[in-house]
C-alpha positions as CSV (number, residue, x, y, z in Angstrom):
1,M,83.0,-66.0,12.1
2,Q,83.6,-66.5,8.4
3,S,85.3,-63.6,6.6
4,L,83.4,-62.0,3.7
5,A,86.3,-60.0,2.5
6,L,87.0,-59.7,-1.2
7,K,90.1,-60.8,-3.0
8,P,91.4,-58.6,-5.9
9,H,90.1,-59.3,-9.3
10,R,88.0,-62.3,-8.2
11,L,84.4,-62.9,-7.2
12,P,83.7,-62.6,-3.5
13,Q,84.7,-65.6,-1.3
14,V,81.1,-66.2,-0.5
15,A,80.3,-66.7,-4.2
16,P,80.7,-70.6,-4.0
17,T,77.8,-70.6,-1.4
18,L,75.4,-69.1,-3.9
19,P,73.7,-71.6,-6.3
20,F,73.7,-69.2,-9.2
21,V,77.5,-68.7,-8.8
22,R,78.7,-72.1,-7.6
23,N,77.6,-74.3,-10.5
24,G,76.0,-72.0,-13.0
25,F,79.2,-71.3,-15.0
26,Q,80.4,-74.8,-15.6
27,C,80.3,-74.1,-19.3
28,V,82.7,-71.2,-19.0
29,N,86.3,-72.3,-18.0
30,E,89.2,-70.1,-16.9
31,A,90.6,-70.0,-20.4
32,T,87.4,-68.7,-21.8
33,M,87.2,-66.1,-19.0
34,V,90.5,-64.6,-19.9
35,Q,90.5,-64.9,-23.7
36,P,90.2,-61.6,-25.5
37,C,87.3,-61.0,-27.7
38,Q,87.8,-61.7,-31.4
39,N,87.0,-59.4,-34.2
40,S,84.1,-61.5,-35.4
41,T,80.7,-60.0,-34.5
42,R,79.4,-63.4,-33.5
43,K,82.4,-64.0,-31.2
44,K,82.0,-60.4,-29.8
45,Y,78.4,-61.2,-28.9
46,R,79.6,-64.6,-27.4
47,C,82.2,-62.9,-25.3
48,F,79.8,-60.2,-24.2
49,I,77.2,-62.8,-23.1
50,Q,79.8,-64.7,-21.2
51,L,81.1,-61.6,-19.5
52,A,77.5,-60.6,-18.6
53,I,76.8,-64.0,-17.1
54,L,79.9,-63.7,-14.9
55,T,79.4,-60.1,-14.0
56,I,75.8,-60.0,-13.0
57,P,76.0,-62.4,-10.0
58,A,79.0,-60.4,-8.7
59,L,77.1,-57.2,-9.0
60,M,74.2,-58.7,-7.2
61,L,76.5,-59.8,-4.4
62,L,78.1,-56.4,-4.1
63,F,75.1,-54.2,-4.7
64,P,71.8,-55.8,-3.5
65,E,69.8,-53.0,-5.4
66,V,71.0,-54.5,-8.7
67,K,69.5,-57.9,-7.7
68,D,66.3,-56.1,-6.7
69,R,66.1,-54.3,-10.0
70,L,66.7,-57.5,-12.0
71,G,64.2,-59.4,-9.9
72,S,61.5,-56.8,-10.5
73,S,62.1,-57.0,-14.2
74,G,61.5,-60.7,-14.2
75,F,65.1,-61.5,-15.4
76,F,66.7,-62.7,-12.2
77,P,64.0,-65.2,-11.0
78,S,64.1,-67.2,-14.3
79,V,67.9,-67.2,-14.4
80,H,68.1,-68.2,-10.7
81,R,65.7,-71.1,-11.2
82,N,67.5,-72.5,-14.2
83,L,70.9,-72.4,-12.6
84,K,69.6,-73.7,-9.4
85,H,68.1,-76.7,-11.2
86,D,71.6,-77.3,-12.8
87,M,73.3,-77.5,-9.4
88,H,71.3,-80.3,-7.9
89,S,71.1,-84.0,-8.3
90,S,68.0,-85.6,-9.8
91,A,66.6,-86.2,-6.3
92,A,67.1,-82.6,-5.3
93,K,65.5,-81.5,-8.6
94,S,62.2,-83.0,-7.5
95,F,62.6,-80.8,-4.4
96,H,62.9,-77.7,-6.5
97,G,60.3,-78.9,-9.1
98,A,57.3,-77.5,-7.2
99,K,55.3,-74.5,-8.3
100,D,57.4,-71.5,-9.3
101,A,56.1,-69.5,-6.3
102,L,58.0,-71.9,-4.0
103,D,61.3,-70.7,-5.6
104,Q,60.5,-67.1,-4.8
105,F,61.0,-65.2,-1.6
106,V,58.1,-63.5,0.2
107,V,58.8,-59.8,0.4
108,R,57.6,-56.9,2.5
109,K,56.2,-53.6,1.1
110,K,55.4,-51.2,3.9
111,D,52.8,-53.1,6.1
112,R,52.0,-55.9,3.7
113,L,53.7,-59.1,2.6
114,F,53.7,-60.2,-1.1
115,L,54.6,-63.2,-3.1
116,N,55.0,-62.7,-6.9
117,G,53.1,-59.4,-6.6
118,E,50.1,-60.9,-4.8
119,A,49.3,-60.5,-1.1
120,F,50.6,-63.3,1.1
121,R,48.6,-63.9,4.2
122,F,48.0,-67.0,6.4
123,I,46.2,-68.6,9.3
124,S,47.9,-71.7,10.5
125,F,49.6,-73.4,13.5
126,N,52.7,-73.5,15.6
127,V,54.1,-77.1,15.5
128,P,57.0,-77.3,18.0
129,N,57.9,-80.9,17.3
130,L,58.9,-80.6,13.7
131,H,62.7,-80.6,14.3
132,V,62.9,-82.5,17.6
133,V,60.2,-84.2,19.8
134,E,59.8,-83.1,23.4
135,D,56.7,-85.3,24.1
136,E,56.7,-88.7,25.9
137,T,60.5,-88.7,25.9
138,W,62.9,-86.3,24.2
139,H,63.9,-87.8,20.9
140,R,64.6,-87.2,17.2
141,V,61.6,-86.6,14.9
142,S,61.1,-89.1,12.0
143,Q,60.5,-88.2,8.4
144,W,57.1,-89.8,8.6
145,E,56.1,-87.6,11.5
146,Q,57.3,-84.4,9.7
147,E,55.3,-85.5,6.7
148,D,52.2,-86.2,8.8
149,A,52.3,-82.8,10.5
150,L,52.9,-80.8,7.4
151,E,50.3,-82.7,5.4
152,T,47.9,-81.8,8.2
153,I,48.8,-78.1,7.8
154,S,48.4,-78.3,4.0
155,R,45.1,-80.1,4.3
156,M,43.8,-77.4,6.6
157,G,44.8,-74.6,4.2
158,G,47.9,-73.4,6.1
159,Q,50.7,-71.9,4.1
160,V,53.1,-71.3,7.0
161,V,54.3,-73.2,10.1
162,R,56.3,-71.8,13.0
163,I,58.6,-74.2,14.8
164,Y,60.2,-73.8,18.3
165,P,63.7,-72.3,18.8
166,M,66.7,-74.5,18.6
167,S,67.4,-76.5,21.8
168,I,70.4,-75.7,24.0
169,V,72.2,-78.1,26.4
170,G,71.0,-77.8,30.0
171,G,67.3,-77.0,29.3
172,L,64.7,-78.2,31.7
173,N,63.2,-80.8,29.3
174,N,65.9,-81.9,27.0
175,G,69.0,-83.1,28.8
176,T,72.2,-83.1,26.7
177,Y,71.1,-84.2,23.2
178,T,70.4,-80.8,21.8
179,H,71.0,-78.6,18.7
180,I,73.5,-76.4,20.6
181,L,76.0,-78.6,22.5
182,G,78.5,-76.0,23.6
183,K,80.3,-72.9,22.4
184,G,80.4,-73.3,18.6
185,M,79.4,-77.0,18.9
186,Y,76.2,-78.0,17.0
187,N,74.5,-81.4,16.7
188,E,74.8,-82.4,13.1
189,A,72.2,-85.2,13.4
190,L,69.5,-82.8,14.7
191,F,70.3,-80.2,12.1
192,Q,70.0,-82.9,9.4
193,D,66.5,-83.4,10.7
194,L,65.9,-79.7,10.1
195,D,67.4,-80.1,6.6
196,R,64.8,-82.8,6.0
197,L,62.0,-80.7,7.4
198,L,62.7,-77.9,4.8
199,V,62.6,-80.5,2.0
200,V,59.3,-81.9,3.1
201,A,57.9,-78.4,3.7
202,H,58.9,-77.3,0.2
203,R,57.3,-80.3,-1.4
204,L,54.0,-79.5,0.4
205,E,54.3,-75.8,-0.4
206,I,54.6,-74.7,3.2
207,R,57.0,-72.0,4.5
208,V,58.7,-72.2,7.8
209,I,59.4,-69.5,10.5
210,I,62.5,-70.3,12.5
211,P,63.1,-68.5,15.8
212,F,66.7,-68.5,17.0
213,I,66.5,-68.7,20.8
214,D,64.0,-69.0,23.6
215,H,63.4,-66.7,26.5
216,W,62.3,-69.7,28.5
217,E,64.3,-72.6,29.8
218,W,62.2,-75.6,28.6
219,W,64.4,-76.5,25.7
220,G,67.3,-74.3,26.8
221,G,67.1,-70.5,26.3
222,V,68.9,-67.3,27.1
223,S,70.1,-68.5,30.5
224,Q,71.5,-71.8,29.1
225,F,73.3,-70.0,26.2
226,A,74.8,-67.5,28.7
227,R,76.0,-70.4,30.8
228,L,78.1,-71.7,27.9
229,F,80.2,-68.6,28.6
230,N,80.1,-69.0,32.4
231,A,77.7,-66.1,32.5
232,S,74.1,-65.5,33.5
233,F,70.9,-64.4,31.9
234,S,71.5,-60.7,32.6
235,D,74.8,-60.9,30.6
236,F,73.3,-62.3,27.4
237,Y,72.1,-59.0,25.8
238,E,75.2,-56.9,26.6
239,S,78.3,-59.1,26.9
240,P,80.4,-58.7,23.7
241,L,81.7,-62.3,24.1
242,I,78.2,-63.8,24.4
243,K,76.9,-61.6,21.5
244,A,79.8,-62.8,19.3
245,G,79.0,-66.4,20.2
246,F,75.4,-66.0,19.4
247,L,76.2,-64.4,16.0
248,D,78.4,-67.4,15.4
249,F,75.4,-69.7,15.9
250,V,73.2,-67.4,13.7
251,E,75.8,-67.5,10.9
252,Y,76.0,-71.3,11.2
253,L,72.3,-71.4,10.4
254,L,72.4,-68.9,7.6
255,M,75.4,-70.6,5.9
256,R,74.3,-74.2,6.6
257,K,74.3,-76.3,3.5
258,N,71.2,-78.5,3.4
259,T,72.6,-82.1,3.2
260,L,69.7,-83.2,1.0
261,T,69.7,-80.4,-1.6
262,G,73.1,-78.7,-1.3
263,Q,71.3,-75.4,-0.9
264,L,72.3,-72.9,1.8
265,Y,69.6,-71.9,4.3
266,R,70.0,-68.3,3.4
267,D,69.2,-69.1,-0.2
268,D,66.1,-71.3,0.6
269,P,62.7,-69.6,0.0
270,T,61.1,-72.4,2.0
271,I,62.2,-70.4,5.1
272,L,59.7,-67.6,5.4
273,A,61.5,-65.6,8.1
274,W,64.1,-65.7,10.8
275,E,62.7,-64.7,14.2
276,T,65.1,-63.1,16.6
277,G,63.7,-65.2,19.4
278,N,60.7,-66.5,21.2
279,E,59.0,-64.2,23.7
280,L,62.2,-62.3,24.5
281,D,61.1,-60.3,27.6
282,Y,62.2,-56.9,28.8
283,V,61.2,-54.1,31.1
284,N,61.1,-50.3,30.7
285,D,63.7,-50.0,33.6
286,D,66.3,-52.2,35.2
287,T,64.0,-53.5,38.0
288,P,64.7,-57.2,39.0
289,H,62.0,-59.4,37.8
290,T,60.9,-62.7,39.2
291,N,59.3,-65.3,36.9
292,T,58.0,-68.6,38.3
293,H,58.6,-70.3,34.9
294,L,62.3,-69.7,35.2
295,S,64.7,-71.5,37.6
296,A,65.8,-68.3,39.4
297,P,64.9,-64.6,39.6
298,L,66.5,-62.6,36.9
299,M,67.3,-59.1,35.7
300,L,65.4,-58.5,32.4
301,P,67.0,-56.1,29.9
302,S,65.7,-52.6,29.6
303,L,63.8,-51.5,26.5
304,A,66.9,-49.6,25.3
305,V,69.1,-52.7,25.7
306,M,66.5,-54.9,23.9
307,D,66.2,-52.3,21.1
308,K,70.0,-52.2,20.6
309,W,70.4,-56.0,20.7
310,T,67.6,-56.5,18.2
311,S,68.8,-53.8,15.9
312,E,72.3,-55.2,15.8
313,L,71.0,-58.8,15.2
314,A,68.6,-57.6,12.4
315,A,71.4,-55.7,10.7
316,F,73.7,-58.7,10.8
317,L,70.9,-60.9,9.3
318,K,70.2,-58.5,6.5
319,K,73.9,-58.2,5.7
320,R,74.4,-61.9,5.5
321,D,71.0,-62.8,4.1
322,P,69.1,-59.9,2.4
323,N,66.4,-62.2,1.0
324,H,64.6,-63.5,4.2
325,L,62.2,-61.6,6.3
326,V,63.2,-60.7,9.9
327,I,60.6,-60.9,12.7
328,D,61.2,-59.1,16.0
329,G,60.7,-61.9,18.5
330,R,60.3,-59.9,21.7
331,L,57.2,-60.3,23.9
332,L,55.2,-57.1,23.8
333,N,52.3,-58.4,26.0
334,N,50.2,-55.4,25.1
335,R,53.0,-52.9,25.6
336,D,53.8,-50.1,23.2
337,V,55.7,-50.9,20.1
338,S,59.0,-49.1,20.3
339,R,60.1,-46.4,17.8
340,M,63.1,-48.6,16.9
341,Q,60.8,-51.5,15.9
342,L,58.8,-49.3,13.6
343,L,61.7,-47.4,11.9
344,D,64.5,-50.0,11.7
345,P,64.6,-51.0,8.0
346,H,66.1,-54.4,8.9
347,I,63.0,-55.5,10.8
348,D,60.2,-56.7,8.6
349,L,57.4,-57.8,11.0
350,I,56.2,-56.8,14.5
351,S,54.8,-59.8,16.4
352,D,53.2,-60.6,19.7
353,H,51.5,-63.5,21.4
354,F,47.9,-63.4,22.5
355,Y,46.9,-65.4,25.6
356,P,44.3,-64.7,28.3
357,N,46.9,-63.1,30.6
358,T,45.7,-59.5,30.3
359,D,42.4,-57.7,30.9
360,F,42.2,-57.0,27.2
361,S,40.3,-59.1,24.7
362,F,42.2,-60.5,21.7
363,E,40.4,-58.2,19.4
364,A,41.2,-55.2,21.6
365,R,44.9,-56.2,21.7
366,L,45.0,-56.5,17.9
367,T,43.5,-53.1,17.5
368,R,46.1,-51.6,19.9
369,M,49.0,-53.3,18.1
370,L,47.7,-52.0,14.7
371,S,47.6,-48.5,16.1
372,F,51.4,-48.7,16.2
373,S,52.3,-51.0,13.3
374,K,49.9,-50.0,10.6
375,R,51.5,-48.1,7.7
376,H,54.9,-49.1,9.0
377,K,55.3,-52.9,9.3
378,P,53.0,-56.0,9.0
379,F,51.8,-57.3,12.3
380,L,51.9,-61.1,13.1
381,V,50.0,-62.9,15.8
382,G,52.8,-65.3,16.3
383,E,50.9,-67.3,18.9
384,F,47.4,-67.3,20.3
385,G,45.4,-69.9,22.2
386,M,44.1,-71.2,25.5
387,V,40.7,-69.7,24.8
388,S,37.3,-70.8,23.6
389,S,36.6,-71.6,19.9
390,Q,34.3,-68.5,19.8
391,T,37.2,-66.3,20.9
392,M,39.4,-67.8,18.3
393,D,36.7,-67.4,15.6
394,A,36.3,-63.7,16.5
395,L,40.1,-63.1,16.3
396,A,40.5,-64.9,13.0
397,K,37.7,-62.8,11.5
398,R,39.4,-59.6,12.7
399,V,42.7,-60.8,11.2
400,I,41.1,-61.4,7.8
401,E,39.4,-58.0,7.8
402,E,42.7,-56.1,8.4
403,P,45.2,-56.4,5.5
404,A,48.0,-55.0,7.7
405,V,47.9,-58.3,9.7
406,A,50.1,-60.8,7.9
407,G,48.7,-63.8,9.7
408,A,47.9,-65.6,12.9
409,L,49.3,-68.9,14.2
410,L,47.4,-71.0,16.8
411,W,49.4,-72.7,19.6
412,S,49.8,-75.6,19.0
413,L,49.4,-78.7,16.8
414,R,50.7,-82.2,17.4
415,S,51.1,-84.9,14.7
416,H,50.6,-88.6,14.8
417,S,53.4,-90.6,16.4
418,A,55.4,-93.0,14.2
419,Q,54.8,-95.5,17.1
420,G,51.0,-95.2,16.9
421,G,48.4,-92.7,18.0
422,F,49.1,-89.0,18.5
423,Y,51.6,-87.0,20.5
424,W,49.9,-85.4,23.4
425,H,51.1,-82.2,25.1
426,Y,49.5,-80.6,28.2
427,E,49.6,-76.8,28.4
428,Y,47.7,-75.6,31.4
429,D,44.1,-75.0,32.7
430,D,43.0,-78.2,31.1
431,F,44.2,-77.2,27.6
432,W,46.0,-79.7,25.5
433,A,47.7,-79.4,22.1
434,Y,45.4,-79.9,19.2
435,H,45.0,-82.9,16.7
436,Y,43.3,-83.0,13.3
437,L,40.4,-83.5,12.7
438,G,39.5,-83.1,16.3
439,F,38.4,-85.9,18.6
440,D,36.1,-86.4,21.6
441,S,39.0,-87.7,23.6
442,N,40.2,-84.1,23.8
443,P,37.0,-82.5,25.0
444,G,38.3,-79.7,27.3
445,T,39.9,-77.9,24.3
446,E,36.8,-78.0,22.0
447,E,39.1,-79.7,19.6
448,K,36.6,-80.4,16.9
449,K,35.3,-76.9,16.9
450,V,38.7,-75.3,17.0
451,M,39.9,-77.4,14.0
452,A,36.8,-76.4,12.0
453,V,37.4,-72.7,12.9
454,V,41.1,-72.7,11.9
455,E,40.4,-74.6,8.7
456,K,37.6,-72.3,7.6
457,H,39.6,-69.2,8.2
458,A,42.9,-70.6,6.8
459,Y,41.1,-70.9,3.5
460,A,39.1,-67.7,3.8
461,I,42.2,-65.5,4.3
462,R,43.4,-66.9,0.9
463,N,40.0,-66.2,-0.7
464,Q,39.2,-69.8,-0.9
465,T,36.5,-72.1,0.5
466,V,37.2,-75.3,2.4
467,P,37.5,-78.2,-0.1
468,A,35.5,-81.4,0.2
469,P,37.0,-84.1,2.4
470,T,39.3,-86.5,0.7
471,I,39.8,-90.2,1.2
472,P,42.8,-90.7,3.6
473,R,46.0,-92.4,2.5
474,P,46.3,-96.0,3.7
475,P,47.6,-96.4,7.2
476,K,50.4,-98.8,8.0
477,L,50.7,-101.6,10.6
478,I,53.7,-101.2,12.8
479,D,56.5,-103.8,12.8
480,G,56.6,-105.8,16.0
481,S,52.9,-105.9,16.5
482,T,51.5,-109.0,18.2
483,T,47.9,-110.3,18.4
484,Q,47.8,-108.8,21.9
485,A,49.0,-105.4,20.6
486,I,48.3,-104.5,17.0
487,A,49.6,-100.9,16.4
488,W,49.4,-98.7,13.3
489,Q,50.5,-95.4,12.0
490,G,47.5,-93.2,11.4
491,S,46.4,-91.2,8.4
492,V,45.8,-87.5,8.2
493,G,42.1,-86.8,8.2
494,A,41.0,-90.3,9.3
495,Q,38.0,-90.3,11.6
496,H,38.4,-94.0,12.5
497,Y,39.9,-97.3,11.2
498,E,38.7,-100.7,10.2
499,L,40.8,-103.9,10.8
500,E,40.6,-107.1,8.9
501,R,42.1,-110.5,9.6
502,K,42.7,-113.6,7.5
503,E,43.7,-117.0,8.9
504,V,46.6,-118.7,7.2
505,A,46.1,-122.5,7.6
506,L,49.3,-124.5,7.5
507,G,48.9,-127.9,5.8
508,Y,51.4,-130.6,4.9
509,Q,52.0,-132.9,1.9
510,L,54.4,-135.9,1.4
511,D,57.3,-135.7,-1.0
512,T,56.8,-138.1,-3.9
513,G,58.8,-141.3,-4.1
514,M,58.9,-141.8,-0.3
515,T,56.9,-143.8,2.1
516,A,54.5,-142.2,4.5
517,S,56.5,-143.3,7.5
518,G,59.8,-141.9,6.3
519,A,58.8,-138.8,4.3
520,D,59.9,-135.3,5.0
521,R,57.1,-132.8,5.3
522,T,57.1,-129.5,3.3
523,S,54.7,-126.7,4.2
524,T,52.1,-125.3,2.0
525,W,50.0,-122.2,2.7
526,Q,46.2,-122.4,2.6
527,E,44.6,-119.0,2.4
528,G,41.5,-118.1,4.4
529,K,39.0,-115.3,3.9
530,W,39.2,-111.8,5.1
531,I,36.9,-111.0,8.0
532,R,36.4,-107.6,9.7
533,I,37.3,-107.8,13.4
534,S,36.8,-104.1,14.2
535,N,35.0,-101.4,12.3
536,N,35.5,-98.5,14.7
537,L,39.1,-98.3,15.8
538,S,40.5,-95.0,17.1
539,D,44.0,-93.8,17.5
540,S,43.0,-90.7,19.5
541,M,43.2,-92.1,23.0
542,N,45.5,-90.6,25.5
543,P,47.5,-92.7,26.0
544,Y,47.4,-94.6,22.8
545,V,46.2,-98.2,23.2
546,P,46.9,-100.7,20.4
547,F,44.2,-103.1,19.5
548,M,44.1,-106.6,21.1
549,D,42.7,-109.4,19.0
550,A,41.0,-111.4,21.8
551,T,39.6,-113.9,19.3
552,A,43.0,-115.0,17.9
553,Q,43.8,-118.6,18.7
554,P,47.2,-119.4,20.1
555,G,49.5,-121.2,17.6
556,K,47.7,-120.0,14.5
557,I,49.1,-117.6,11.9
558,Y,47.0,-114.6,10.8
559,E,47.4,-111.8,8.3
560,Y,46.1,-108.4,9.1
561,R,45.3,-105.3,7.1
562,I,43.8,-101.9,8.2
563,Y,41.9,-99.2,6.5
564,A,41.5,-95.5,7.3
565,V,38.0,-94.0,7.1
566,S,36.8,-90.4,6.7
567,S,33.5,-88.9,5.6
568,A,34.7,-89.2,2.0
569,G,35.2,-92.9,2.2
570,R,37.5,-95.7,3.0
571,S,41.2,-95.8,2.1
572,A,42.9,-98.6,0.2
573,P,44.1,-101.3,2.6
574,S,47.5,-101.1,4.3
575,P,50.2,-103.6,3.4
576,T,49.4,-106.9,5.1
577,M,51.3,-108.2,8.1
578,S,51.6,-111.8,9.2
579,I,51.5,-112.4,13.0
580,H,51.9,-115.7,14.8
581,A,49.4,-115.8,17.7
582,S,51.1,-116.5,21.0
583,S,49.6,-118.2,24.0
584,A,49.5,-115.0,25.9
585,A,46.0,-114.3,27.2
586,S,46.3,-110.6,28.0
587,R,48.2,-107.6,26.8
588,P,51.8,-107.5,28.1
């Protein structure tokens, strides 16, 4: 754990981690700092200004209420923005050059969220694959896939996305290449992917909810973290050693410096909130509880233990990071909201997940939760799904009607894959993850209807109407394609694709000054005409199937280009790709 103790007569040790302290005072050297003020009025003012510039950040560190008062006056945000721009390279400046709202933190006032004095509410998606991909095979996520997913969220009117908790070694689905590799051991490559996610999200004006740990074992959860300390699930919430190890991980996240921007996570407004965990379960007594989704029966913590653990973690978060919201990530499952959740000043949002696993409708569950949280804390439907589009529509309308509900996040969205097609993820009861715009290849989930419902309400909760469709960006043919398997990276909002081909005829001419019998031949290209060989390609099949050009003649060279098509029109063509047709007659 990093010490936050103060040294005499100096700024706090944590000062270098704050952008407005670290590089904001380059114009003031140590000599200037210790020089006594001169008698000249102009020099007095200069010294006073320099002293104020140096003193204000220190006061804000020591006394958060000073920062709050400056922020409300409008002084602190402008100073913070200017100094933050000074600290970054030109590449990072473009990251921070979005709208001013993206440089401000969302704040809570009683049971509402606000951004720059205006209500902040959202309807959007959970996207589990944004920082590591579990589908097909466990692997790192690419920048292109992060951009595709977040562009989808943006296109649908979403302002927020919730990712899945950090993966832990030993989970059921992930093997050993995880975010948490051992006690105090963290996978730098995977966290750099999270760095990049925050950069992309900022550019697209989307805020991210980050849960710390999972109750379940899919990616590694409470049980796997406890095993790092040779302990079991039941020890996680009460063992001082495990709790200290967990806080070490939490502090690692808070104090992590983004490798692309140089900004600490705790100072990044792109992060909407920290969530204590995902579906952290408990009971009202210490009765052993068996759950078929876990590898062995376990002893869930009591309500009192869960309250204590959550309160301690929330206090730790607010001490280290007073700017970000804190979401209580326990699974209520229609149970009472505890008194601690309502009264603890360090907890900002109450959350629950709505699935058809109780006898109560979604609307009834929301009404019940509001009977506790209203006038105290905003309520968040952190996940909902596995129901009909009509049920989703009814819940979304109810969310919009009730200002004390901060938002609702549908489970879950999958992006295009960089290798072509979409990622597909099966849930249960014939429900699959969703894809934008919605396709007939995913009929059991009413995908088209669900996408339309979410998009409509995502804009409605912001008092906006759904904008007209736009022409998609050009797709891209994937390197390594052959005439038997032409694959492409899809475009957000594309309904289908059109593929064109052009034959490149190879002719020969003789070098001048040589006889025909002895001349060396040099190649010259003769361009053919573009012809359309498919006007209704889809990338929504499960599994994805690249296009096979059955009419390509072996031995010839062809150029290909592809277009994305939506109801708004056809995109510009992709960059062309040359492919030498092989003699293979069928797909390998």
